[in-house]
Structure formats: structure tokens, C-alpha cells
Wavefront OBJ file of the C-alpha trace (Angstrom):
o trace
v 0.917 62.123 29.771
v 2.546 59.437 27.625
v 1.016 56.054 26.844
v 2.691 52.735 27.637
v 5.153 51.656 24.986
v 5.860 48.260 23.525
v 9.153 46.904 24.860
v 12.050 48.726 23.208
v 9.959 51.686 21.983
v 9.641 55.194 23.313
v 6.291 56.061 24.914
v 4.012 57.964 22.542
v 1.960 60.990 23.442
v -1.784 60.323 23.321
v -3.561 61.638 20.262
v -5.569 64.779 20.643
v -9.253 64.323 19.898
v -10.199 65.546 16.473
v -11.854 68.940 16.441
v -14.350 67.572 13.934
v -15.016 63.934 14.875
v -17.461 63.568 11.993
v -18.236 65.785 8.997
v -21.269 67.958 9.713
v -23.330 66.548 6.846
v -22.686 62.994 8.041
v -23.518 63.974 11.633
v -26.822 65.484 10.445
v -27.509 62.308 8.469
v -27.061 60.146 11.573
v -29.181 62.519 13.710
v -32.023 62.302 11.195
v -31.645 58.517 11.069
v -32.394 58.290 14.802
v -35.912 59.593 14.205
v -36.890 56.729 11.874
v -38.296 53.364 12.969
v -36.665 50.092 11.933
v -39.866 49.112 10.149
v -39.741 52.258 7.996
v -36.131 51.508 7.054
v -37.020 47.900 6.159
v -39.812 48.946 3.790
v -37.949 51.899 2.259
v -36.885 51.523 -1.376
v -34.006 53.922 -2.045
v -33.729 55.930 -5.225
v -30.654 55.567 -7.404
v -29.436 58.930 -6.090
v -29.660 57.763 -2.452
v -27.646 54.613 -3.300
v -25.020 56.742 -5.069
v -24.869 59.110 -2.061
v -24.060 56.093 0.127
v -21.234 55.121 -2.214
v -19.955 58.706 -2.252
v -19.794 58.785 1.569
v -17.805 55.526 1.481
v -15.404 56.999 -1.059
v -14.581 59.887 1.250
v -16.996 62.648 0.276
v -17.757 64.515 3.465
v -20.114 67.269 2.388
v -23.232 67.450 0.267
v -21.333 69.743 -2.094
v -18.609 67.060 -2.529
v -21.280 64.451 -3.196
v -23.026 66.689 -5.732
v -19.757 67.271 -7.595
v -18.860 63.574 -7.569
v -22.299 62.523 -8.828
v -22.546 65.398 -11.311
v -25.760 66.597 -9.674
v -26.791 69.977 -8.402
v -26.258 70.595 -4.677
v -30.000 71.294 -4.360
v -30.845 67.828 -5.759
v -28.510 66.081 -3.326
v -29.745 68.221 -0.453
v -33.365 67.364 -1.271
v -32.550 63.639 -1.344
v -30.744 63.843 2.001
v -33.470 65.906 3.629
v -35.732 62.843 3.800
v -35.232 61.173 7.232
v -35.947 57.645 5.993
v -33.329 58.063 3.227
v -30.825 59.213 5.851
v -31.666 56.213 8.027
v -31.230 53.853 5.069
v -27.833 55.389 4.223
v -26.698 55.230 7.868
v -27.745 51.581 8.193
v -25.946 50.615 4.992
v -22.828 52.602 5.879
v -22.654 50.788 9.227
v -23.065 47.374 7.575
v -20.435 48.044 4.913
v -17.967 49.483 7.421
v -18.463 46.449 9.708
v -17.742 44.098 6.808
v -14.629 46.029 5.829
v -13.362 46.054 9.427
v -13.617 42.270 9.381
v -11.366 42.219 6.319
v -8.915 44.561 8.059
v -8.818 42.260 11.111
v -8.236 39.230 8.855
v -5.373 40.982 7.042
v -3.849 42.075 10.353
v -4.027 38.523 11.680
v -2.436 37.195 8.489
v 0.454 39.681 8.777
v 0.953 38.821 12.453
v 1.091 35.103 11.624
v 3.965 35.763 9.199
v 5.977 37.220 12.080
v 5.542 40.950 11.412
v 6.335 42.546 14.823
v 4.223 45.666 14.197
v 1.223 43.518 13.242
v 1.750 41.323 16.318
v 1.856 44.377 18.571
v -1.274 45.835 17.007
v -3.111 42.505 17.178
v -2.254 42.064 20.865
v -3.309 45.622 21.666
v -6.501 45.253 19.583
v -7.605 42.302 21.682
v -6.379 43.657 25.028
v -3.543 41.201 25.518
v -0.687 43.700 25.522
v -1.035 44.568 29.218
v 1.481 42.003 30.458
v 4.099 43.419 28.057
v 6.167 40.215 28.368
v 6.178 38.046 25.285
v 8.223 34.877 25.102
v 8.901 32.744 22.057
v 9.894 29.125 22.635
v 12.106 27.734 19.861
v 13.471 24.238 20.438
v 13.044 24.526 24.227
v 14.977 27.842 24.373
v 13.149 30.963 25.616
v 13.744 34.467 24.305
v 12.542 37.413 26.385
v 11.272 40.152 24.057
v 10.493 42.657 26.803
v 13.882 44.390 26.509
v 14.314 44.193 22.723
v 14.082 47.159 20.352
v 11.770 47.227 17.339
v 14.778 46.685 15.073
v 15.779 43.596 17.052
v 12.216 42.290 16.887
v 12.185 42.781 13.112
v 15.481 40.881 12.795
v 14.015 38.060 14.887
v 10.949 37.956 12.631
v 13.195 37.741 9.557
v 15.196 34.950 11.202
v 11.974 33.099 11.995
v 10.957 33.273 8.336
v 14.369 31.939 7.331
v 13.997 28.963 9.661
v 11.246 27.375 7.615
v 10.184 24.035 8.927
v 10.816 24.798 12.601
v 7.829 24.982 14.901
v 7.601 28.314 16.666
v 5.355 28.562 19.739
v 4.341 32.127 20.572
v 2.760 32.683 23.972
v 2.229 35.582 26.383
v 2.650 35.586 30.131
l 1 2 3 4 5 6 7 8 9 10 11 12 13 14 15 16 17 18 19 20 21 22 23 24 25 26 27 28 29 30 31 32 33 34 35 36 37 38 39 40 41 42 43 44 45 46 47 48 49 50 51 52 53 54 55 56 57 58 59 60 61 62 63 64 65 66 67 68 69 70 71 72 73 74 75 76 77 78 79 80 81 82 83 84 85 86 87 88 89 90 91 92 93 94 95 96 97 98 99 100 101 102 103 104 105 106 107 108 109 110 111 112 113 114 115 116 117 118 119 120 121 122 123 124 125 126 127 128 129 130 131 132 133 134 135 136 137 138 139 140 141 142 143 144 145 146 147 148 149 150 151 152 153 154 155 156 157 158 159 160 161 162 163 164 165 166 167 168 169 170 171 172 173 174 175 176
């Protein structure tokens, strides 16, 4: 079954779910974290190794072996550090906070790109906030209305370039 397409694009097939939604070591870390109280996490003081393990997860290490290699530690040392449930809970909490902050930066960058007239960013922004359902976007320029619902991506990109060239004109973008 194909998904709905943006006007002028071919419908895309839905993505297949990943066979491994989360690396096993990270999944174990989160499972262990569920067994720890918030109070224990608040009072926990992480070792330097636990802090570096958090950074390694953020940099894309997905297994304890990868982390051990990156940190130049033995796999047994890393495994021992990650065996402690409160350490796992601390790492999970910090990973969630850092990822949330970075997603905010991604949203801000996406919004900035959309405001410059980038059609792909506009489409993604509308779909991100659930406003793509109507699929009819109109741009009012000097009281003229352009219907984007039948335009191709290439045409939308040309319109965005034209908009940039028309500096000084007010462009009102609204959805129906």
C-alpha cells in the first residue's frame, strides 16, 4: 500500500520496520533503567567511564565492544560499568535529554529552511505538524493566487527560487 504523496510527486511505499529497532546493548540498558527509582538516579554520581559511555552511545557506538574500542578500555571493564542498573538509568536519562535538545535544534533548522522557501522543508514541516492532510497550499502574491496542488517538485523549486529573487515583496503562505 502506498502512502499519500505531496502534489506532483509519486506515492512512496511505506518503510518496512527495522528488524533491529534498537541495538541489543542499548535495549538492555533501557530495560535495566526501568528498574531504578528517580530518587536513585538523582543521587547517583557517575564515574568518568559511565559519562564516556554516554558520549560513545551518542556518537553511534551500538555495542559494548564498540564502546570499549572507542574508549580504549577492555570489554570486561565496559561491561562491568554497564551492569550496574543505576548507571544504566543515568545513561538512559541523559541520552533522552540530549536527544530531546538536539531534536529541538533540528526542528529550528527545518523551520529556518522552510521560511527561505525550500519546498522540501515546507513539505516536511507541514507533515511534521500534521497540516499536510488538506494537500492544497495556496500562495497569495499581490492578490493573485497560485494553486500548488497540481505542481511538480521541480515547479515548486522554481517557484521558491522566484520567490527568493523577488526580494521586498510580501509573500503570504496559507493552507486551506
